[in-house]
C-alpha positions in Angstrom: 19.0 -23.2 16.3 22.2 -22.7 14.4 21.2 -19.0 13.8 20.9 -18.4 17.6 24.2 -20.4 18.4 26.3 -18.2 16.0 24.7 -15.0 16.5 23.1 -14.6 20.2 25.3 -16.9 22.6 23.4 -15.5 25.5 20.2 -17.2 24.5 21.7 -20.3 23.3 22.7 -21.7 26.9 19.0 -21.8 28.2 16.7 -24.8 27.0 13.7 -22.7 28.3 13.9 -20.3 25.6 13.7 -23.0 22.8 10.8 -24.3 24.7 9.4 -20.8 24.3 10.2 -20.7 20.8 8.6 -24.2 20.1 5.6 -23.4 22.1 4.6 -20.4 20.3 5.4 -22.0 17.0 3.0 -25.1 17.6 0.2 -22.9 18.9 0.0 -21.3 15.5 0.6 -24.2 13.7 -2.3 -26.0 15.8 -4.6 -22.9 15.1 -3.9 -23.1 11.7 -4.7 -27.2 11.4 -8.3 -26.3 13.0 -8.8 -23.3 10.7 -8.3 -25.8 7.7 -10.9 -28.1 8.3 -13.4 -25.1 8.3 -14.5 -24.6 4.6 -17.3 -23.5 2.3 -18.4 -20.3 4.0 -20.4 -18.2 2.2 -18.1 -15.8 -0.3 -15.0 -17.6 1.5 -13.5 -20.9 0.6 -11.2 -21.4 3.7 -10.4 -19.3 6.8 -6.5 -19.4 5.4 -6.2 -15.8 5.9 -7.4 -15.5 9.5 -4.4 -17.7 10.6 -2.6 -15.2 13.2 1.1 -15.7 11.8 1.6 -12.4 13.6 1.5 -14.2 17.2 4.9 -15.9 16.5 6.7 -12.6 15.4 5.1 -10.0 17.9 5.8 -12.5 21.2 9.3 -13.6 19.9 10.4 -10.1 19.4 9.3 -8.7 22.8 11.1 -12.0 24.4 14.0 -12.2 22.3 15.1 -10.1 19.0 13.2 -9.0 16.0 15.8 -11.1 14.2 14.7 -14.3 16.2 11.4 -13.5 15.7 11.5 -13.0 11.8 13.2 -16.2 11.2 10.9 -18.1 13.1 7.8 -16.5 11.3 9.2 -17.3 8.1 9.7 -21.1 8.9 6.3 -21.3 10.5 5.0 -19.6 7.3 6.4 -22.1 5.3 5.3 -25.1 7.5 1.6 -23.8 7.0 2.3 -23.1 3.5 3.1 -27.0 3.0 0.0 -27.8 5.3 -2.0 -25.7 2.9 -1.0 -27.9 0.0 1.7 -25.4 -0.9 -0.3 -22.4 -1.9 2.0 -19.7 -3.1 0.0 -17.0 -2.5 -0.9 -18.1 1.1 3.0 -18.0 1.6 3.3 -14.5 0.4 0.5 -13.3 2.7 2.1 -15.0 5.8 5.5 -13.9 4.8 4.8 -10.0 4.5 2.5 -10.2 7.0 5.5 -11.5 9.4 7.7 -8.4 8.1 5.3 -6.0 8.8 4.7 -7.4 12.2 8.6 -7.2 12.9 8.6 -3.6 11.8 6.0 -2.4 13.7 7.6 -4.0 17.0 10.5 -2.3 16.9 9.5 0.5 19.0 7.2 -0.9 21.5 7.4 1.0 25.0 3.8 -0.1 26.1 1.5 -3.1 25.8 -1.2 -1.0 24.0 1.2 -0.6 21.3 0.8 -4.1 20.7 -3.0 -3.3 19.9 -1.7 -0.4 17.2 0.7 -2.8 15.6 -2.0 -5.5 15.1 -4.0 -2.7 13.3 -1.3 -1.8 11.3 -0.7 -5.4 10.2 -4.2 -5.7 9.7 -4.6 -3.1 7.1 -1.6 -4.6 5.2 -3.2 -7.8 5.3 -6.5 -6.5 3.7 -4.2 -4.5 1.3 -2.5 -7.8 0.2 -5.8 -9.8 -0.2 -7.0 -7.4 -2.2 -4.0 -7.3 -4.4 -4.2 -11.7 -4.3 -7.6 -11.3 -5.5 -6.8 -8.9 -8.5 -4.0 -11.5 -9.3 -6.0 -14.4 -9.2 -8.8 -12.2 -11.4 -11.5 -12.4 -8.6 -13.8 -9.7 -9.6 -16.4 -10.6 -6.7 -16.0 -7.6 -4.5 -17.8 -9.6 -1.9 -15.0 -12.0 -1.6 -12.3 -9.6 -1.5 -14.1 -7.4 1.3 -15.2 -10.9 3.5 -11.8 -11.9 3.1 -10.4 -8.8 3.7 -12.0 -8.2 6.9 -10.8 -11.8 7.9 -7.1 -10.9 7.3 -7.7 -7.9 9.5 -9.4 -9.7 12.1 -6.6 -12.2 12.3 -3.8 -9.6 12.9 -5.9 -7.7 15.3 -6.5 -11.1 17.0 -3.1 -12.0 16.8 -2.2 -9.0 18.8 -4.6 -9.6 21.6 -3.5 -13.4 21.9 0.1 -11.7 22.6 -0.9 -9.4 25.0 -2.6 -12.5 26.8 0.2 -14.7 26.5 2.9 -12.5 27.4 2.7 -12.3 31.2 2.4 -16.3 31.3 5.5 -16.6 29.3 7.3 -14.1 31.6 6.3 -15.6 34.6 6.9 -19.1 34.0 10.1 -18.9 32.0 11.6 -16.1 33.8 12.1 -13.5 30.9 12.2 -9.7 31.1 10.6 -7.8 28.0 11.2 -4.2 27.5 7.3 -3.9 28.5 8.0 -5.5 32.2 10.8 -3.3 32.5 9.0 0.0 31.6 6.7 -1.1 34.0 9.3 -1.5 36.7 10.3 2.2 36.1 7.0 3.5 36.9 7.6 6.3 39.4 3.6 5.8 40.6 4.9 2.8 42.3 4.0 2.8 46.2 7.7 2.2 47.2 8.8 5.3 45.1 6.3 7.3 46.4 7.2 6.2 49.7 11.0 7.0 49.0 10.2 10.3 47.7 8.5 11.4 51.0 10.6 9.6 53.6 13.9 10.3 51.8 13.7 12.8 49.1 17.6 13.2 48.9 18.0 9.7 48.0 15.1 9.9 45.7 16.6 12.4 43.7 20.1 10.9 43.5 18.6 7.7 42.5 16.7 9.5 39.5 20.3 11.3 38.7 21.8 8.0 38.7 19.2 6.3 36.5 19.3 9.0 34.1 23.2 8.8 33.7 
């Protein structure tokens, strides 16, 4: 809250913005708690690598700024780590996954780019799990592959959940994201086509002003 108050005064004035941050963070914490109860699966001790931490970063990057998303992702990563008995390797995994998600969200112009972002973060998750396996001296290739696929699916699932959450958060809390603004600029909109047919001069003038 102090970070937002100091660096983003346009955001601090709306209580709804804090509610959005709280709800998104709470959603990931609830999912992490539910996964905590699922244990002793074949080749998998638990489903901690399935935790969709990128949901926080992806959603808040689009609704607010990558800086806010990064800080919130780090805080949620710490809380989840404490929930999982201060597992240091889990914190590194969640934190780096959040960092990568932040970087992949810098040039999002279409909703389908979210899936691309999920794939990139998923590949990083897989690599991190392989590295963790080597550090922990786990020589079972089945463990590495199984958990790596879980990490990849966790990131991809996060992007899909973010894709589904965005329209509701935009509508309920009246927040315009770069994605929704790009959709408004679609020249195939029926009103834009009607303007082009009935008043071509006004249409061309509007395009010139928009380009300026």
